[in-house]
PyMOL Python script that loads the backbone (N, CA, C, O; Angstrom):
from pymol import cmd

cmd.read_pdbstr("""\
ATOM      1  N   MET A   1      30.661  -1.086  36.836  1.00  0.00           N
ATOM      2  CA  MET A   1      29.953  -2.349  36.713  1.00  0.00           C
ATOM      3  C   MET A   1      29.529  -2.547  35.274  1.00  0.00           C
ATOM      4  O   MET A   1      28.779  -1.744  34.719  1.00  0.00           O
ATOM      5  N   HIS A   2      30.011  -3.615  34.677  1.00  0.00           N
ATOM      6  CA  HIS A   2      29.671  -3.908  33.290  1.00  0.00           C
ATOM      7  C   HIS A   2      28.894  -5.217  33.251  1.00  0.00           C
ATOM      8  O   HIS A   2      29.414  -6.261  33.647  1.00  0.00           O
ATOM      9  N   HIS A   3      27.663  -5.167  32.781  1.00  0.00           N
ATOM     10  CA  HIS A   3      26.797  -6.343  32.803  1.00  0.00           C
ATOM     11  C   HIS A   3      26.348  -6.700  31.401  1.00  0.00           C
ATOM     12  O   HIS A   3      25.155  -6.896  31.170  1.00  0.00           O
ATOM     13  N   ASP A   4      27.280  -6.790  30.452  1.00  0.00           N
ATOM     14  CA  ASP A   4      26.899  -7.111  29.080  1.00  0.00           C
ATOM     15  C   ASP A   4      26.405  -8.545  28.933  1.00  0.00           C
ATOM     16  O   ASP A   4      25.724  -8.856  27.956  1.00  0.00           O
ATOM     17  N   ASP A   5      26.730  -9.422  29.875  1.00  0.00           N
ATOM     18  CA  ASP A   5      26.282 -10.797  29.769  1.00  0.00           C
ATOM     19  C   ASP A   5      24.873 -11.010  30.317  1.00  0.00           C
ATOM     20  O   ASP A   5      24.333 -12.112  30.230  1.00  0.00           O
ATOM     21  N   GLU A   6      24.272  -9.952  30.885  1.00  0.00           N
ATOM     22  CA  GLU A   6      22.902 -10.033  31.384  1.00  0.00           C
ATOM     23  C   GLU A   6      21.927 -10.012  30.200  1.00  0.00           C
ATOM     24  O   GLU A   6      22.176  -9.305  29.224  1.00  0.00           O
ATOM     25  N   PRO A   7      20.823 -10.768  30.262  1.00  0.00           N
ATOM     26  CA  PRO A   7      19.830 -10.714  29.178  1.00  0.00           C
ATOM     27  C   PRO A   7      19.039  -9.400  29.230  1.00  0.00           C
ATOM     28  O   PRO A   7      18.899  -8.788  30.289  1.00  0.00           O
ATOM     29  N   VAL A   8      18.524  -8.979  28.066  1.00  0.00           N
ATOM     30  CA  VAL A   8      17.731  -7.747  27.993  1.00  0.00           C
ATOM     31  C   VAL A   8      16.401  -7.936  28.719  1.00  0.00           C
ATOM     32  O   VAL A   8      15.944  -7.031  29.417  1.00  0.00           O
ATOM     33  N   PHE A   9      15.777  -9.106  28.561  1.00  0.00           N
ATOM     34  CA  PHE A   9      14.499  -9.410  29.210  1.00  0.00           C
ATOM     35  C   PHE A   9      14.725 -10.538  30.207  1.00  0.00           C
ATOM     36  O   PHE A   9      15.518 -11.446  29.957  1.00  0.00           O
ATOM     37  N   LYS A  10      14.030 -10.480  31.331  1.00  0.00           N
ATOM     38  CA  LYS A  10      14.082 -11.557  32.317  1.00  0.00           C
ATOM     39  C   LYS A  10      12.668 -12.033  32.591  1.00  0.00           C
ATOM     40  O   LYS A  10      11.714 -11.258  32.529  1.00  0.00           O
ATOM     41  N   ARG A  11      12.547 -13.313  32.894  1.00  0.00           N
ATOM     42  CA  ARG A  11      11.242 -13.885  33.203  1.00  0.00           C
ATOM     43  C   ARG A  11      10.811 -13.436  34.600  1.00  0.00           C
ATOM     44  O   ARG A  11      11.615 -13.393  35.531  1.00  0.00           O
ATOM     45  N   SER A  12       9.550 -13.111  34.722  1.00  0.00           N
ATOM     46  CA  SER A  12       9.008 -12.683  36.011  1.00  0.00           C
ATOM     47  C   SER A  12       9.047 -13.836  37.006  1.00  0.00           C
ATOM     48  O   SER A  12       8.845 -14.992  36.635  1.00  0.00           O
ATOM     49  N   LYS A  13       9.303 -13.520  38.257  1.00  0.00           N
ATOM     50  CA  LYS A  13       9.362 -14.541  39.297  1.00  0.00           C
ATOM     51  C   LYS A  13       8.014 -14.706  40.001  1.00  0.00           C
ATOM     52  O   LYS A  13       7.937 -15.363  41.039  1.00  0.00           O
ATOM     53  N   TRP A  14       6.959 -14.120  39.449  1.00  0.00           N
ATOM     54  CA  TRP A  14       5.643 -14.164  40.075  1.00  0.00           C
ATOM     55  C   TRP A  14       4.834 -15.378  39.632  1.00  0.00           C
ATOM     56  O   TRP A  14       3.646 -15.473  39.939  1.00  0.00           O
ATOM     57  N   GLY A  15       5.464 -16.307  38.913  1.00  0.00           N
ATOM     58  CA  GLY A  15       4.757 -17.501  38.481  1.00  0.00           C
ATOM     59  C   GLY A  15       3.987 -17.328  37.196  1.00  0.00           C
ATOM     60  O   GLY A  15       3.226 -18.214  36.806  1.00  0.00           O
ATOM     61  N   THR A  16       4.169 -16.194  36.526  1.00  0.00           N
ATOM     62  CA  THR A  16       3.496 -15.975  35.244  1.00  0.00           C
ATOM     63  C   THR A  16       4.528 -16.136  34.130  1.00  0.00           C
ATOM     64  O   THR A  16       5.727 -16.227  34.393  1.00  0.00           O
ATOM     65  N   ASN A  17       4.065 -16.169  32.919  1.00  0.00           N
ATOM     66  CA  ASN A  17       4.963 -16.277  31.770  1.00  0.00           C
ATOM     67  C   ASN A  17       5.320 -14.905  31.217  1.00  0.00           C
ATOM     68  O   ASN A  17       5.584 -14.772  30.022  1.00  0.00           O
ATOM     69  N   ARG A  18       5.331 -13.907  32.049  1.00  0.00           N
ATOM     70  CA  ARG A  18       5.638 -12.553  31.607  1.00  0.00           C
ATOM     71  C   ARG A  18       7.122 -12.268  31.740  1.00  0.00           C
ATOM     72  O   ARG A  18       7.828 -12.872  32.548  1.00  0.00           O
ATOM     73  N   TYR A  19       7.573 -11.325  30.916  1.00  0.00           N
ATOM     74  CA  TYR A  19       8.954 -10.883  30.965  1.00  0.00           C
ATOM     75  C   TYR A  19       8.996  -9.412  31.327  1.00  0.00           C
ATOM     76  O   TYR A  19       8.005  -8.699  31.162  1.00  0.00           O
ATOM     77  N   TYR A  20      10.136  -8.953  31.820  1.00  0.00           N
ATOM     78  CA  TYR A  20      10.313  -7.539  32.129  1.00  0.00           C
ATOM     79  C   TYR A  20      11.691  -7.102  31.664  1.00  0.00           C
ATOM     80  O   TYR A  20      12.587  -7.922  31.462  1.00  0.00           O
ATOM     81  N   TYR A  21      11.846  -5.779  31.496  1.00  0.00           N
ATOM     82  CA  TYR A  21      13.139  -5.232  31.092  1.00  0.00           C
ATOM     83  C   TYR A  21      14.134  -5.434  32.226  1.00  0.00           C
ATOM     84  O   TYR A  21      13.822  -5.188  33.391  1.00  0.00           O
ATOM     85  N   ASN A  22      15.329  -5.882  31.878  1.00  0.00           N
ATOM     86  CA  ASN A  22      16.375  -6.091  32.866  1.00  0.00           C
ATOM     87  C   ASN A  22      17.208  -4.821  32.959  1.00  0.00           C
ATOM     88  O   ASN A  22      17.897  -4.463  32.004  1.00  0.00           O
ATOM     89  N   SER A  23      17.153  -4.148  34.080  1.00  0.00           N
ATOM     90  CA  SER A  23      17.871  -2.877  34.221  1.00  0.00           C
ATOM     91  C   SER A  23      19.376  -3.067  34.357  1.00  0.00           C
ATOM     92  O   SER A  23      20.117  -2.085  34.306  1.00  0.00           O
ATOM     93  N   ARG A  24      19.847  -4.289  34.526  1.00  0.00           N
ATOM     94  CA  ARG A  24      21.290  -4.525  34.613  1.00  0.00           C
ATOM     95  C   ARG A  24      21.934  -4.611  33.234  1.00  0.00           C
ATOM     96  O   ARG A  24      23.160  -4.592  33.123  1.00  0.00           O
ATOM     97  N   ASN A  25      21.129  -4.706  32.187  1.00  0.00           N
ATOM     98  CA  ASN A  25      21.639  -4.701  30.816  1.00  0.00           C
ATOM     99  C   ASN A  25      21.484  -3.275  30.282  1.00  0.00           C
ATOM    100  O   ASN A  25      20.437  -2.661  30.484  1.00  0.00           O
ATOM    101  N   PRO A  26      22.507  -2.733  29.602  1.00  0.00           N
ATOM    102  CA  PRO A  26      22.395  -1.355  29.102  1.00  0.00           C
ATOM    103  C   PRO A  26      21.214  -1.154  28.146  1.00  0.00           C
ATOM    104  O   PRO A  26      20.570  -0.105  28.170  1.00  0.00           O
ATOM    105  N   ILE A  27      20.932  -2.143  27.315  1.00  0.00           N
ATOM    106  CA  ILE A  27      19.791  -2.018  26.388  1.00  0.00           C
ATOM    107  C   ILE A  27      18.485  -2.063  27.174  1.00  0.00           C
ATOM    108  O   ILE A  27      17.559  -1.306  26.883  1.00  0.00           O
ATOM    109  N   GLY A  28      18.407  -2.937  28.157  1.00  0.00           N
ATOM    110  CA  GLY A  28      17.209  -3.000  28.997  1.00  0.00           C
ATOM    111  C   GLY A  28      16.982  -1.698  29.744  1.00  0.00           C
ATOM    112  O   GLY A  28      15.848  -1.233  29.857  1.00  0.00           O
ATOM    113  N   LEU A  29      18.062  -1.105  30.257  1.00  0.00           N
ATOM    114  CA  LEU A  29      17.948   0.178  30.951  1.00  0.00           C
ATOM    115  C   LEU A  29      17.505   1.284  29.987  1.00  0.00           C
ATOM    116  O   LEU A  29      16.686   2.130  30.345  1.00  0.00           O
ATOM    117  N   ALA A  30      18.045   1.273  28.769  1.00  0.00           N
ATOM    118  CA  ALA A  30      17.631   2.266  27.765  1.00  0.00           C
ATOM    119  C   ALA A  30      16.149   2.086  27.428  1.00  0.00           C
ATOM    120  O   ALA A  30      15.431   3.073  27.271  1.00  0.00           O
ATOM    121  N   LEU A  31      15.684   0.843  27.315  1.00  0.00           N
ATOM    122  CA  LEU A  31      14.264   0.604  27.031  1.00  0.00           C
ATOM    123  C   LEU A  31      13.374   1.094  28.170  1.00  0.00           C
ATOM    124  O   LEU A  31      12.280   1.604  27.926  1.00  0.00           O
ATOM    125  N   ILE A  32      13.832   0.943  29.402  1.00  0.00           N
ATOM    126  CA  ILE A  32      13.068   1.453  30.546  1.00  0.00           C
ATOM    127  C   ILE A  32      12.952   2.976  30.457  1.00  0.00           C
ATOM    128  O   ILE A  32      11.864   3.525  30.634  1.00  0.00           O
ATOM    129  N   VAL A  33      14.063   3.657  30.184  1.00  0.00           N
ATOM    130  CA  VAL A  33      14.058   5.121  30.105  1.00  0.00           C
ATOM    131  C   VAL A  33      13.179   5.586  28.942  1.00  0.00           C
ATOM    132  O   VAL A  33      12.386   6.515  29.096  1.00  0.00           O
ATOM    133  N   ILE A  34      13.315   4.945  27.786  1.00  0.00           N
ATOM    134  CA  ILE A  34      12.507   5.331  26.612  1.00  0.00           C
ATOM    135  C   ILE A  34      11.020   5.131  26.901  1.00  0.00           C
ATOM    136  O   ILE A  34      10.202   5.981  26.547  1.00  0.00           O
ATOM    137  N   THR A  35      10.667   4.024  27.534  1.00  0.00           N
ATOM    138  CA  THR A  35       9.261   3.753  27.858  1.00  0.00           C
ATOM    139  C   THR A  35       8.698   4.810  28.811  1.00  0.00           C
ATOM    140  O   THR A  35       7.579   5.288  28.623  1.00  0.00           O
ATOM    141  N   LEU A  36       9.475   5.169  29.828  1.00  0.00           N
ATOM    142  CA  LEU A  36       9.004   6.180  30.782  1.00  0.00           C
ATOM    143  C   LEU A  36       8.861   7.549  30.113  1.00  0.00           C
ATOM    144  O   LEU A  36       7.887   8.261  30.355  1.00  0.00           O
ATOM    145  N   LEU A  37       9.835   7.917  29.270  1.00  0.00           N
ATOM    146  CA  LEU A  37       9.739   9.206  28.572  1.00  0.00           C
ATOM    147  C   LEU A  37       8.542   9.237  27.627  1.00  0.00           C
ATOM    148  O   LEU A  37       7.811  10.226  27.582  1.00  0.00           O
ATOM    149  N   PHE A  38       8.340   8.160  26.875  1.00  0.00           N
ATOM    150  CA  PHE A  38       7.213   8.101  25.953  1.00  0.00           C
ATOM    151  C   PHE A  38       5.891   8.217  26.708  1.00  0.00           C
ATOM    152  O   PHE A  38       4.991   8.947  26.291  1.00  0.00           O
ATOM    153  N   GLY A  39       5.781   7.493  27.817  1.00  0.00           N
ATOM    154  CA  GLY A  39       4.556   7.556  28.614  1.00  0.00           C
ATOM    155  C   GLY A  39       4.311   8.944  29.171  1.00  0.00           C
ATOM    156  O   GLY A  39       3.178   9.426  29.158  1.00  0.00           O
ATOM    157  N   ALA A  40       5.369   9.602  29.665  1.00  0.00           N
ATOM    158  CA  ALA A  40       5.218  10.951  30.215  1.00  0.00           C
ATOM    159  C   ALA A  40       4.813  11.947  29.121  1.00  0.00           C
ATOM    160  O   ALA A  40       3.953  12.797  29.351  1.00  0.00           O
ATOM    161  N   ILE A  41       5.420  11.848  27.946  1.00  0.00           N
ATOM    162  CA  ILE A  41       5.081  12.759  26.844  1.00  0.00           C
ATOM    163  C   ILE A  41       3.637  12.557  26.410  1.00  0.00           C
ATOM    164  O   ILE A  41       2.935  13.532  26.139  1.00  0.00           O
ATOM    165  N   MET A  42       3.177  11.303  26.337  1.00  0.00           N
ATOM    166  CA  MET A  42       1.788  11.042  25.945  1.00  0.00           C
ATOM    167  C   MET A  42       0.808  11.578  26.989  1.00  0.00           C
ATOM    168  O   MET A  42      -0.245  12.107  26.633  1.00  0.00           O
ATOM    169  N   MET A  43       1.142  11.447  28.266  1.00  0.00           N
ATOM    170  CA  MET A  43       0.257  11.968  29.319  1.00  0.00           C
ATOM    171  C   MET A  43       0.159  13.494  29.241  1.00  0.00           C
ATOM    172  O   MET A  43      -0.924  14.059  29.395  1.00  0.00           O
ATOM    173  N   ILE A  44       1.284  14.153  29.002  1.00  0.00           N
ATOM    174  CA  ILE A  44       1.283  15.616  28.873  1.00  0.00           C
ATOM    175  C   ILE A  44       0.477  16.024  27.640  1.00  0.00           C
ATOM    176  O   ILE A  44      -0.289  16.986  27.692  1.00  0.00           O
ATOM    177  N   ALA A  45       0.645  15.295  26.527  1.00  0.00           N
ATOM    178  CA  ALA A  45      -0.105  15.616  25.304  1.00  0.00           C
ATOM    179  C   ALA A  45      -1.606  15.421  25.527  1.00  0.00           C
ATOM    180  O   ALA A  45      -2.407  16.214  25.031  1.00  0.00           O
ATOM    181  N   MET A  46      -1.996  14.384  26.260  1.00  0.00           N
ATOM    182  CA  MET A  46      -3.420  14.173  26.550  1.00  0.00           C
ATOM    183  C   MET A  46      -3.972  15.288  27.429  1.00  0.00           C
ATOM    184  O   MET A  46      -5.082  15.771  27.205  1.00  0.00           O
ATOM    185  N   ALA A  47      -3.198  15.691  28.426  1.00  0.00           N
ATOM    186  CA  ALA A  47      -3.665  16.744  29.333  1.00  0.00           C
ATOM    187  C   ALA A  47      -3.829  18.073  28.609  1.00  0.00           C
ATOM    188  O   ALA A  47      -4.744  18.838  28.913  1.00  0.00           O
ATOM    189  N   ASN A  48      -2.946  18.351  27.651  1.00  0.00           N
ATOM    190  CA  ASN A  48      -3.002  19.614  26.904  1.00  0.00           C
ATOM    191  C   ASN A  48      -3.791  19.501  25.608  1.00  0.00           C
ATOM    192  O   ASN A  48      -3.893  20.470  24.856  1.00  0.00           O
ATOM    193  N   ARG A  49      -4.345  18.332  25.344  1.00  0.00           N
ATOM    194  CA  ARG A  49      -5.095  18.072  24.103  1.00  0.00           C
ATOM    195  C   ARG A  49      -4.288  18.531  22.894  1.00  0.00           C
ATOM    196  O   ARG A  49      -4.760  19.314  22.068  1.00  0.00           O
ATOM    197  N   ALA A  50      -3.056  18.023  22.811  1.00  0.00           N
ATOM    198  CA  ALA A  50      -2.146  18.379  21.728  1.00  0.00           C
ATOM    199  C   ALA A  50      -1.792  17.126  20.932  1.00  0.00           C
ATOM    200  O   ALA A  50      -2.072  16.004  21.353  1.00  0.00           O
ATOM    201  N   GLY A  51      -1.170  17.341  19.773  1.00  0.00           N
ATOM    202  CA  GLY A  51      -0.716  16.224  18.951  1.00  0.00           C
ATOM    203  C   GLY A  51      -1.878  15.375  18.476  1.00  0.00           C
ATOM    204  O   GLY A  51      -2.864  15.907  17.966  1.00  0.00           O
ATOM    205  N   PRO A  52      -1.777  14.053  18.638  1.00  0.00           N
ATOM    206  CA  PRO A  52      -2.862  13.190  18.162  1.00  0.00           C
ATOM    207  C   PRO A  52      -4.139  13.324  18.994  1.00  0.00           C
ATOM    208  O   PRO A  52      -5.183  12.796  18.610  1.00  0.00           O
ATOM    209  N   PHE A  53      -4.066  14.012  20.109  1.00  0.00           N
ATOM    210  CA  PHE A  53      -5.230  14.192  20.978  1.00  0.00           C
ATOM    211  C   PHE A  53      -5.919  15.533  20.741  1.00  0.00           C
ATOM    212  O   PHE A  53      -6.839  15.895  21.475  1.00  0.00           O
ATOM    213  N   LYS A  54      -5.481  16.269  19.724  1.00  0.00           N
ATOM    214  CA  LYS A  54      -6.085  17.559  19.408  1.00  0.00           C
ATOM    215  C   LYS A  54      -7.497  17.329  18.875  1.00  0.00           C
ATOM    216  O   LYS A  54      -7.686  16.504  17.981  1.00  0.00           O
ATOM    217  N   PRO A  55      -8.484  18.035  19.401  1.00  0.00           N
ATOM    218  CA  PRO A  55      -9.856  17.816  18.917  1.00  0.00           C
ATOM    219  C   PRO A  55     -10.010  18.280  17.475  1.00  0.00           C
ATOM    220  O   PRO A  55      -9.290  19.163  17.009  1.00  0.00           O
ATOM    221  N   ALA A  56     -10.946  17.679  16.791  1.00  0.00           N
ATOM    222  CA  ALA A  56     -11.222  18.060  15.403  1.00  0.00           C
ATOM    223  C   ALA A  56     -11.781  19.486  15.375  1.00  0.00           C
ATOM    224  O   ALA A  56     -12.482  19.896  16.300  1.00  0.00           O
ATOM    225  N   PRO A  57     -11.470  20.240  14.315  1.00  0.00           N
ATOM    226  CA  PRO A  57     -12.015  21.599  14.238  1.00  0.00           C
ATOM    227  C   PRO A  57     -13.534  21.558  14.086  1.00  0.00           C
ATOM    228  O   PRO A  57     -14.090  20.616  13.521  1.00  0.00           O
ATOM    229  N   ASP A  58     -14.193  22.597  14.601  1.00  0.00           N
ATOM    230  CA  ASP A  58     -15.639  22.673  14.487  1.00  0.00           C
ATOM    231  C   ASP A  58     -16.035  22.806  13.020  1.00  0.00           C
ATOM    232  O   ASP A  58     -15.435  23.590  12.285  1.00  0.00           O
ATOM    233  N   PRO A  59     -17.038  22.047  12.591  1.00  0.00           N
ATOM    234  CA  PRO A  59     -17.459  22.177  11.185  1.00  0.00           C
ATOM    235  C   PRO A  59     -18.121  23.530  10.954  1.00  0.00           C
ATOM    236  O   PRO A  59     -18.728  24.104  11.859  1.00  0.00           O
ATOM    237  N   LYS A  60     -17.995  24.023   9.740  1.00  0.00           N
ATOM    238  CA  LYS A  60     -18.630  25.299   9.390  1.00  0.00           C
ATOM    239  C   LYS A  60     -20.139  25.107   9.377  1.00  0.00           C
ATOM    240  O   LYS A  60     -20.619  24.054   8.957  1.00  0.00           O
ATOM    241  N   PRO A  61     -20.898  26.103   9.830  1.00  0.00           N
ATOM    242  CA  PRO A  61     -22.364  25.959   9.778  1.00  0.00           C
ATOM    243  C   PRO A  61     -22.830  25.863   8.331  1.00  0.00           C
ATOM    244  O   PRO A  61     -22.246  26.471   7.435  1.00  0.00           O
ATOM    245  N   TRP A  62     -23.889  25.090   8.118  1.00  0.00           N
ATOM    246  CA  TRP A  62     -24.392  24.888   6.769  1.00  0.00           C
ATOM    247  C   TRP A  62     -25.046  26.156   6.271  1.00  0.00           C
ATOM    248  O   TRP A  62     -25.865  26.768   6.957  1.00  0.00           O
ATOM    249  N   SER A  63     -24.670  26.539   5.065  1.00  0.00           N
ATOM    250  CA  SER A  63     -25.320  27.695   4.446  1.00  0.00           C
ATOM    251  C   SER A  63     -25.705  27.281   3.037  1.00  0.00           C
ATOM    252  O   SER A  63     -24.845  26.906   2.240  1.00  0.00           O
ATOM    253  N   PRO A  64     -26.988  27.349   2.728  1.00  0.00           N
ATOM    254  CA  PRO A  64     -27.429  26.934   1.384  1.00  0.00           C
ATOM    255  C   PRO A  64     -26.921  27.906   0.332  1.00  0.00           C
ATOM    256  O   PRO A  64     -26.601  29.053   0.646  1.00  0.00           O
ATOM    257  N   PRO A  65     -26.845  27.456  -0.915  1.00  0.00           N
ATOM    258  CA  PRO A  65     -26.406  28.373  -1.978  1.00  0.00           C
ATOM    259  C   PRO A  65     -27.398  29.521  -2.153  1.00  0.00           C
ATOM    260  O   PRO A  65     -28.582  29.396  -1.840  1.00  0.00           O
ATOM    261  N   ALA A  66     -26.897  30.615  -2.650  1.00  0.00           N
ATOM    262  CA  ALA A  66     -27.744  31.803  -2.844  1.00  0.00           C
ATOM    263  C   ALA A  66     -28.835  31.499  -3.867  1.00  0.00           C
ATOM    264  O   ALA A  66     -28.619  30.753  -4.821  1.00  0.00           O
ATOM    265  N   TYR A  67     -30.010  32.091  -3.650  1.00  0.00           N
ATOM    266  CA  TYR A  67     -31.157  31.905  -4.547  1.00  0.00           C
ATOM    267  C   TYR A  67     -30.971  32.866  -5.717  1.00  0.00           C
ATOM    268  O   TYR A  67     -31.245  34.061  -5.599  1.00  0.00           O
ATOM    269  N   ASP A  68     -30.500  32.333  -6.851  1.00  0.00           N
ATOM    270  CA  ASP A  68     -30.171  33.235  -7.965  1.00  0.00           C
ATOM    271  C   ASP A  68     -30.896  32.888  -9.257  1.00  0.00           C
ATOM    272  O   ASP A  68     -30.402  33.198 -10.341  1.00  0.00           O
ATOM    273  N   TYR A  69     -32.047  32.257  -9.161  1.00  0.00           N
ATOM    274  CA  TYR A  69     -32.796  31.967 -10.376  1.00  0.00           C
ATOM    275  C   TYR A  69     -34.269  32.281 -10.151  1.00  0.00           C
ATOM    276  O   TYR A  69     -34.740  32.352  -9.016  1.00  0.00           O
ATOM    277  N   SER A  70     -34.983  32.465 -11.251  1.00  0.00           N
ATOM    278  CA  SER A  70     -36.414  32.758 -11.166  1.00  0.00           C
ATOM    279  C   SER A  70     -37.186  31.619 -11.826  1.00  0.00           C
ATOM    280  O   SER A  70     -36.630  30.841 -12.601  1.00  0.00           O
ATOM    281  N   TRP A  71     -38.453  31.535 -11.510  1.00  0.00           N
ATOM    282  CA  TRP A  71     -39.290  30.470 -12.061  1.00  0.00           C
ATOM    283  C   TRP A  71     -40.434  31.064 -12.826  1.00  0.00           C
ATOM    284  O   TRP A  71     -41.036  31.999 -12.298  1.00  0.00           O
ATOM    285  N   PRO A  72     -40.796  30.649 -13.968  1.00  0.00           N
ATOM    286  CA  PRO A  72     -40.039  29.711 -14.803  1.00  0.00           C
ATOM    287  C   PRO A  72     -38.786  30.392 -15.380  1.00  0.00           C
ATOM    288  O   PRO A  72     -38.717  31.615 -15.499  1.00  0.00           O
ATOM    289  N   SER A  73     -37.834  29.581 -15.720  1.00  0.00           N
ATOM    290  CA  SER A  73     -36.592  30.151 -16.237  1.00  0.00           C
ATOM    291  C   SER A  73     -36.867  30.764 -17.611  1.00  0.00           C
ATOM    292  O   SER A  73     -37.745  30.282 -18.327  1.00  0.00           O
ATOM    293  N   PRO A  74     -36.156  31.787 -17.985  1.00  0.00           N
ATOM    294  CA  PRO A  74     -36.394  32.459 -19.280  1.00  0.00           C
ATOM    295  C   PRO A  74     -36.207  31.547 -20.466  1.00  0.00           C
ATOM    296  O   PRO A  74     -36.844  31.751 -21.499  1.00  0.00           O
ATOM    297  N   SER A  75     -35.350  30.545 -20.353  1.00  0.00           N
ATOM    298  CA  SER A  75     -35.112  29.669 -21.501  1.00  0.00           C
ATOM    299  C   SER A  75     -36.258  28.697 -21.739  1.00  0.00           C
ATOM    300  O   SER A  75     -36.344  28.109 -22.817  1.00  0.00           O
ATOM    301  N   SER A  76     -37.148  28.510 -20.755  1.00  0.00           N
ATOM    302  CA  SER A  76     -38.240  27.546 -20.919  1.00  0.00           C
ATOM    303  C   SER A  76     -39.510  28.192 -21.469  1.00  0.00           C
ATOM    304  O   SER A  76     -40.491  27.491 -21.719  1.00  0.00           O
ATOM    305  N   SER A  77     -39.514  29.499 -21.663  1.00  0.00           N
ATOM    306  CA  SER A  77     -40.718  30.137 -22.193  1.00  0.00           C
ATOM    307  C   SER A  77     -40.808  29.886 -23.724  1.00  0.00           C
ATOM    308  O   SER A  77     -39.789  29.814 -24.411  1.00  0.00           O
ATOM    309  N   PRO A  78     -42.019  29.761 -24.221  1.00  0.00           N
ATOM    310  CA  PRO A  78     -42.157  29.469 -25.678  1.00  0.00           C
ATOM    311  C   PRO A  78     -41.596  30.618 -26.507  1.00  0.00           C
ATOM    312  O   PRO A  78     -41.659  31.778 -26.100  1.00  0.00           O
ATOM    313  N   PRO A  79     -41.061  30.293 -27.646  1.00  0.00           N
ATOM    314  CA  PRO A  79     -40.507  31.349 -28.509  1.00  0.00           C
ATOM    315  C   PRO A  79     -41.599  32.305 -29.002  1.00  0.00           C
ATOM    316  O   PRO A  79     -42.738  31.896 -29.225  1.00  0.00           O
ATOM    317  N   GLY A  80     -41.257  33.512 -29.160  1.00  0.00           N
ATOM    318  CA  GLY A  80     -42.189  34.529 -29.632  1.00  0.00           C
ATOM    319  C   GLY A  80     -42.960  35.200 -28.528  1.00  0.00           C
ATOM    320  O   GLY A  80     -43.810  36.032 -28.846  1.00  0.00           O
ATOM    321  N   HIS A  81     -42.753  34.926 -27.302  1.00  0.00           N
ATOM    322  CA  HIS A  81     -43.462  35.602 -26.209  1.00  0.00           C
ATOM    323  C   HIS A  81     -42.632  36.659 -25.583  1.00  0.00           C
ATOM    324  O   HIS A  81     -43.080  37.322 -24.648  1.00  0.00           O
TER     325      HIS A  81
END
""", "prot")
cmd.dss("prot")
cmd.show_as("cartoon", "prot")
cmd.util.cbc("prot")
cmd.orient("prot")
């Protein structure tokens, strides 16, 4: 069965202005398969929290810089002391 004269999209018969993939056209059938595969892969990725659904890494706990100076600093003392 060769249906190259079939349109890729057909108007819905439900009274709306929506279109759907026509499975009688090879391109329409390929679009149906690609859409289903993409949807299944995204659902699996969401369930496994992989790919774009991977959570952000935990931030490192804040640690202040080491206390390495004394007060008053030696350079601020008057000369000759």
